[in-house]
TIZA-436490 format. One record per residue (C-alpha): residue number from 1; residue in three letters; x, y, z. Coordinates in steps of 0.05 Angstrom, whole numbers, plus 5000, padded with zeros to 4 digits. Layout:
i | aa | east | north | up
NUM | ala | X | Y | Z
...
# end
This chain:
i | aa | east | north | up
1 | unk | 9587 | 8679 | 6156
2 | unk | 9528 | 8740 | 6139
3 | unk | 9498 | 8672 | 6085
4 | unk | 9491 | 8622 | 6144
5 | unk | 9469 | 8680 | 6182
6 | unk | 9419 | 8695 | 6134
7 | unk | 9400 | 8626 | 6126
8 | unk | 9382 | 8623 | 6202
9 | unk | 9332 | 8677 | 6216
10 | unk | 9303 | 8653 | 6134
11 | unk | 9288 | 8586 | 6178
12 | unk | 9278 | 8610 | 6239
13 | unk | 9214 | 8653 | 6213
14 | unk | 9185 | 8589 | 6181
15 | unk | 9202 | 8542 | 6239
16 | unk | 9211 | 8581 | 6291
17 | unk | 9195 | 8529 | 6349
18 | unk | 9219 | 8469 | 6317
19 | unk | 9304 | 8504 | 6296
20 | unk | 9310 | 8538 | 6368
21 | unk | 9315 | 8479 | 6393
22 | unk | 9354 | 8451 | 6338
23 | unk | 9427 | 8492 | 6353
24 | unk | 9450 | 8516 | 6402
25 | unk | 9451 | 8592 | 6399
26 | unk | 9480 | 8619 | 6449
27 | unk | 9552 | 8617 | 6404
28 | unk | 9520 | 8666 | 6362
29 | unk | 9518 | 8716 | 6408
30 | unk | 9581 | 8733 | 6405
31 | unk | 9572 | 8751 | 6326
32 | unk | 9522 | 8817 | 6346
33 | unk | 9601 | 8849 | 6351
34 | unk | 9617 | 8846 | 6285
35 | unk | 9646 | 8901 | 6245
36 | unk | 9598 | 8870 | 6181
37 | unk | 9524 | 8899 | 6188
38 | unk | 9476 | 8844 | 6151
39 | unk | 9518 | 8800 | 6207
40 | unk | 9493 | 8821 | 6256
41 | unk | 9422 | 8853 | 6240
42 | unk | 9405 | 8766 | 6220
43 | unk | 9435 | 8750 | 6278
44 | unk | 9407 | 8799 | 6325
45 | unk | 9339 | 8776 | 6289
46 | unk | 9346 | 8710 | 6295
47 | unk | 9361 | 8709 | 6372
48 | unk | 9296 | 8757 | 6374
49 | unk | 9270 | 8701 | 6355
50 | unk | 9300 | 8639 | 6382
51 | unk | 9288 | 8690 | 6456
52 | unk | 9208 | 8705 | 6443
53 | unk | 9230 | 8777 | 6454
54 | unk | 9161 | 8817 | 6437
55 | unk | 9166 | 8878 | 6395
56 | unk | 9180 | 8920 | 6446
57 | unk | 9237 | 8885 | 6475
58 | unk | 9261 | 8865 | 6397
59 | unk | 9258 | 8942 | 6385
60 | unk | 9304 | 8960 | 6439
61 | unk | 9352 | 8902 | 6441
62 | unk | 9372 | 8922 | 6365
63 | unk | 9366 | 8994 | 6386
64 | unk | 9432 | 8971 | 6442
65 | unk | 9470 | 8928 | 6380
66 | unk | 9457 | 8980 | 6332
67 | unk | 9466 | 9057 | 6332
68 | unk | 9433 | 9111 | 6301
69 | unk | 9479 | 9111 | 6224
# end
């Protein structure tokens, strides 16, 4: 799962407009509760890219997903 979300993140970084439309990203939302921190990180960053969050919104979103640890 970690490898999958890492690959998805890298694809989105390269061609966001293309890969945003190729998949139903809503299936990733439950992964934001994963026990694996890296799965949560990749998923959150993918969803930030898919929804075209600006930096301020992205940081706010990430703060909700991760605690200070």
